[in-house]
C-alpha positions as a Python dict, from the first residue, in 0.01 Angstrom:
ca = {
    (1, 'M'): (0, 0, 0),
    (2, 'T'): (6, -379, 13),
    (3, 'W'): (216, -655, -133),
    (4, 'A'): (125, -884, -424),
    (5, 'I'): (249, -1243, -388),
    (6, 'T'): (291, -1529, -632),
    (7, 'V'): (387, -1884, -538),
    (8, 'Q'): (507, -2155, -772),
    (9, 'Y'): (571, -2495, -623),
    (10, 'D'): (829, -2722, -781),
    (11, 'T'): (675, -2968, -1024),
    (12, 'D'): (798, -3264, -822),
    (13, 'Q'): (723, -3127, -474),
    (14, 'N'): (424, -2965, -310),
    (15, 'D'): (608, -2802, -19),
    (16, 'V'): (908, -2636, -187),
    (17, 'G'): (896, -2357, -439),
    (18, 'S'): (957, -1999, -532),
    (19, 'V'): (776, -1704, -381),
    (20, 'A'): (783, -1361, -540),
    (21, 'A'): (664, -1049, -362),
    (22, 'T'): (594, -723, -543),
    (23, 'W'): (568, -388, -366),
    (24, 'T'): (435, -88, -557),
    (25, 'D'): (561, 199, -349),
    (26, 'P'): (319, 479, -258),
    (27, 'N'): (606, 718, -339),
    (28, 'L'): (567, 705, -717),
    (29, 'G'): (928, 815, -765),
    (30, 'Y'): (1047, 491, -609),
    (31, 'G'): (860, 265, -848),
    (32, 'V'): (809, -108, -800),
    (33, 'F'): (1018, -347, -590),
    (34, 'T'): (1025, -724, -643),
    (35, 'Y'): (1179, -981, -412),
    (36, 'S'): (1190, -1356, -469),
    (37, 'E'): (1323, -1653, -281),
    (38, 'R'): (1294, -2031, -281),
    (39, 'I'): (1138, -2156, 38),
    (40, 'K'): (1000, -2464, 206),
    (41, 'A'): (629, -2417, 275),
    (42, 'T'): (652, -2428, 653),
    (43, 'A'): (576, -2162, 913),
    (44, 'A'): (950, -2106, 959),
    (45, 'G'): (1005, -2078, 582),
    (46, 'V'): (720, -1832, 540),
    (47, 'N'): (826, -1624, 842),
    (48, 'A'): (1184, -1604, 713),
    (49, 'F'): (1062, -1501, 367),
    (50, 'V'): (841, -1228, 512),
    (51, 'A'): (1123, -1086, 724),
    (52, 'N'): (1371, -1102, 435),
    (53, 'A'): (1132, -936, 188),
    (54, 'I'): (1052, -649, 424),
    (55, 'A'): (1420, -591, 506),
    (56, 'A'): (1514, -597, 137),
    (57, 'R'): (1231, -355, 52),
    (58, 'D'): (1342, -116, 327),
    (59, 'T'): (1701, -121, 196),
    (60, 'W'): (1569, -62, -157),
    (61, 'Q'): (1360, 235, -41),
    (62, 'T'): (1667, 394, 120),
    (63, 'K'): (1863, 347, -202),
    (64, 'Q'): (1577, 483, -413),
    (65, 'Q'): (1562, 796, -196),
    (66, 'A'): (1938, 845, -234),
    (67, 'N'): (1901, 808, -612),
    (68, 'L'): (1623, 1067, -623),
    (69, 'S'): (1817, 1307, -402),
    (70, 'G'): (2129, 1269, -616),
    (71, 'A'): (1932, 1327, -933),
    (72, 'A'): (1782, 1645, -788),
    (73, 'V'): (2127, 1782, -701),
    (74, 'V'): (2259, 1717, -1053),
    (75, 'L'): (1942, 1856, -1214),
    (76, 'N'): (1968, 2178, -1015),
    (77, 'K'): (2339, 2211, -1102),
    (78, 'I'): (2291, 2154, -1474),
    (79, 'N'): (1994, 2390, -1494),
    (80, 'A'): (2193, 2660, -1309),
    (81, 'A'): (2502, 2611, -1529),
    (82, 'D'): (2334, 2590, -1869),
    (83, 'P'): (2279, 2938, -2018),
    (84, 'K'): (2012, 2803, -2254),
    (85, 'V'): (1783, 2689, -1972),
    (86, 'G'): (1478, 2913, -1953),
    (87, 'V'): (1552, 3086, -2284),
}
């Protein structure tokens, strides 16, 4: 999977703006992650954005996995407890 990026420079500046990165996770259960930040269009600004976006995506993936695992536990419990399941 790859990222999709959009950049929108400020109307009064050509080296400062907002960058948005979208990650569509290959694990379909996770869904889509979006990260945005205002940056200065320099090598340091771009490098910081890249590092921040990847770190935020990794944290999001961990949280998404915890959500899926929690949902599976509750689903199994409710299906086991409900006498009308499978009727």
